C-alpha positions in Angstrom: 1.1 83.0 159.0 -2.6 83.5 158.0 -3.4 82.1 154.6 -5.4 84.2 152.2 -7.9 82.2 150.1 -9.3 84.6 147.6 -11.3 82.0 145.8 -13.7 81.8 148.7 -13.9 85.6 149.7 -17.3 87.1 149.2 -16.1 90.7 148.9 -13.7 90.4 145.9 -12.6 94.1 145.7 -11.9 94.2 149.5 -9.8 91.0 149.3 -7.6 92.6 146.5 -7.0 95.7 148.6 -6.1 93.6 151.6 -3.7 91.5 149.5 -2.0 94.6 148.3 -1.5 95.9 151.9 -0.1 92.5 152.9 2.2 92.5 149.8 4.0 95.7 150.8 5.5 93.9 153.8 7.4 91.5 151.5 10.8 92.4 150.1 10.6 89.6 147.5 8.0 89.5 144.7 4.6 88.1 146.0 2.3 86.3 143.6 -1.3 85.9 144.5 -3.9 83.7 142.7 -7.0 85.9 142.2 -9.1 83.3 140.3 -8.8 84.9 136.9 -5.0 85.2 136.9 -1.8 85.7 138.9 -1.1 89.2 140.3 2.6 89.9 141.1 3.6 92.6 143.7 7.1 93.9 143.7 8.9 96.2 146.0 9.6 99.7 144.7 13.4 99.6 145.4 15.6 98.6 142.5 18.8 96.7 143.4 21.7 98.4 141.6 25.4 98.1 141.0 27.5 101.1 140.1 30.3 100.5 137.6 32.9 103.3 137.3 35.6 103.4 134.5 38.3 105.2 136.5 40.2 106.4 133.4 37.0 108.1 132.2 36.0 109.5 135.6 39.4 110.9 136.3 39.4 113.0 133.1 36.0 114.4 133.9 36.7 115.2 137.5 40.0 117.0 136.7 38.3 119.0 134.0 35.9 120.1 136.8 39.0 121.3 138.7 38.5 118.9 141.6 41.1 116.6 143.2 40.6 113.0 142.2 41.0 111.0 145.4 39.2 108.1 147.2 36.8 110.4 149.1 35.7 112.2 146.0 35.3 108.9 144.1 33.0 107.7 146.8 30.9 110.8 146.6 30.8 110.4 142.8 29.5 106.9 143.1 26.7 107.8 145.5 25.7 110.8 143.4 24.8 108.3 140.6 22.2 106.6 142.7 18.6 108.0 143.1 16.0 107.6 145.8 14.3 104.5 144.6 17.5 102.5 144.2 19.2 100.2 146.7 23.0 100.2 146.2 24.4 96.7 146.4 28.0 97.4 145.3 30.3 99.9 143.6 32.8 98.3 141.2 35.7 100.6 140.4 37.9 99.8 137.4 41.4 101.3 137.0 45.1 100.6 136.7 47.8 101.0 139.2 50.3 103.8 138.3 53.2 102.7 136.1 56.5 101.6 137.7 59.6 100.8 135.8 62.7 102.1 133.8 62.4 103.4 130.3 64.9 105.0 127.9 64.3 108.7 127.1 63.6 109.4 123.4 66.5 111.8 122.6 69.3 111.3 125.1 68.7 107.6 125.6 69.2 108.0 129.3 67.1 105.8 131.6 64.1 107.4 133.4 62.7 105.6 136.4 59.0 105.8 137.2 57.9 105.2 140.8 54.4 105.3 142.1 52.4 105.3 145.3 49.3 103.2 144.8 48.0 103.3 148.4 45.0 105.3 147.2 43.6 102.2 145.5 43.9 100.2 148.7 42.2 103.1 150.6 39.4 103.2 148.1 38.9 99.4 148.4 38.3 99.8 152.1 35.3 102.1 151.6 31.8 100.7 152.1 30.4 98.7 149.2 33.5 99.3 147.0 35.3 96.5 145.1 38.4 97.3 143.0 39.1 95.7 139.6 42.6 96.4 138.3 43.8 96.3 134.7 47.4 96.8 133.6 49.0 100.1 132.6 51.3 99.6 129.6 54.1 102.1 128.6 53.8 102.8 124.8 56.7 105.2 124.3 56.9 108.9 123.9 55.0 111.5 121.7 55.9 115.2 121.0 54.2 117.7 123.2 53.8 120.1 120.3 53.7 119.8 116.5 55.3 120.4 114.1 58.7 119.6 115.6 62.1 120.9 114.7 64.6 118.0 114.9 67.7 120.2 115.3 66.4 121.6 118.7 64.7 118.5 120.2 65.3 117.5 123.7 63.8 115.0 126.1 61.6 117.7 127.6 59.8 118.1 124.2 58.2 114.6 124.6 55.7 113.2 127.0 55.1 109.5 127.9 52.2 107.5 126.5 50.4 105.0 128.7 47.6 102.6 127.7 45.1 100.8 130.0 44.7 97.2 129.2 42.0 94.8 130.4 39.6 97.3 132.0 36.8 97.0 129.4 37.2 93.2 129.6 36.7 93.2 133.4 33.7 95.5 133.1 32.1 93.1 130.6 32.8 90.1 132.7 31.2 91.6 135.8 28.1 92.8 133.8 27.8 89.2 132.4 28.2 87.6 135.8 25.6 89.8 137.5 23.2 89.5 134.6 23.4 85.7 134.5 22.7 85.4 138.2 19.8 87.9 138.1 21.1 89.3 141.3 20.5 93.0 140.4 17.7 95.0 138.7 19.8 97.8 137.2 23.4 98.7 136.2 24.5 102.3 136.6 27.6 102.8 134.4 30.2 105.6 134.2 32.2 105.0 131.0 32.7 106.3 127.4 34.2 103.0 126.2 32.3 101.6 123.2 33.9 98.2 123.8 31.3 97.8 126.5 28.4 97.7 124.0 28.3 93.8 123.9 28.1 93.7 127.7 25.2 96.3 127.6 23.4 94.0 125.1 23.9 91.0 127.2 22.5 92.7 130.3 19.4 93.9 128.5 18.7 90.5 127.0 18.8 89.1 130.5 16.2 91.7 131.6 18.6 94.0 133.5 18.2 97.7 132.9 21.3 99.7 131.8 21.7 103.3 133.0 24.4 105.4 131.3 25.6 108.3 133.5 26.6 111.6 132.0 28.2 114.4 133.9 28.1 118.1 132.9 30.2 118.9 129.8 30.9 115.3 129.1 30.6 114.2 125.5 27.7 112.0 124.5 28.7 108.6 123.0 25.9 107.8 120.5 26.7 104.1 120.3 26.6 103.6 124.1 23.3 105.6 124.3 21.7 103.4 121.7 22.3 100.3 123.9 21.3 101.8 127.2 17.8 102.0 128.7 18.3 105.3 130.5 20.7 108.2 130.0 21.0 109.8 133.5 22.3 113.4 133.9 24.3 113.6 137.2 25.8 116.8 138.7 29.2 116.7 140.2 29.0 116.4 144.0 30.7 119.1 146.1 34.3 118.5 146.9 
């Protein structure tokens, strides 16, 4: 490869233009010694990882009256990426549906929950996708309506309560891992969980940009916005 020695070039301005043209052919940053300092040329594409909190995304998509399935989740992820970004991976965080036996709140009879979680395996087979699973815990039952009338209560007056565990922790661990390795330029994050704020701070301290995605009619979480670099408005893709 021809070596550019700018310290000996007579036409200084021409040498700078030539160096810039040469620099566009490099994917990695190229530093050139111009005599008075070091000029760094970087490619325009930003390497990005999309992180999707499945519990949050599911609520938004269903409010939009669209079926929540692997094909639409894939469309949703790609809709978050803009033209100057190079998608490295999509990290999807969710819990497998609950399976087990629980006593009903009024009759005490046993109710069995069964689930088909093949959709998670199907999603994991899509290009660039990696699945991170937390645990779905059963937290009892709550009344469907209030106030309640004890004399007329039946099992059908209650609905089960489930709680995701470990999802925010997995989001934080992945953000920390990518940040410490400096392997991406930008995180694009779909979540409303303020427990992710420490991870946002860690990424920004490491020099990684944090993009918080907002879909139409989704509520703005002020604490998350304070610790993000960009709040990106994204339209729902067609079903």
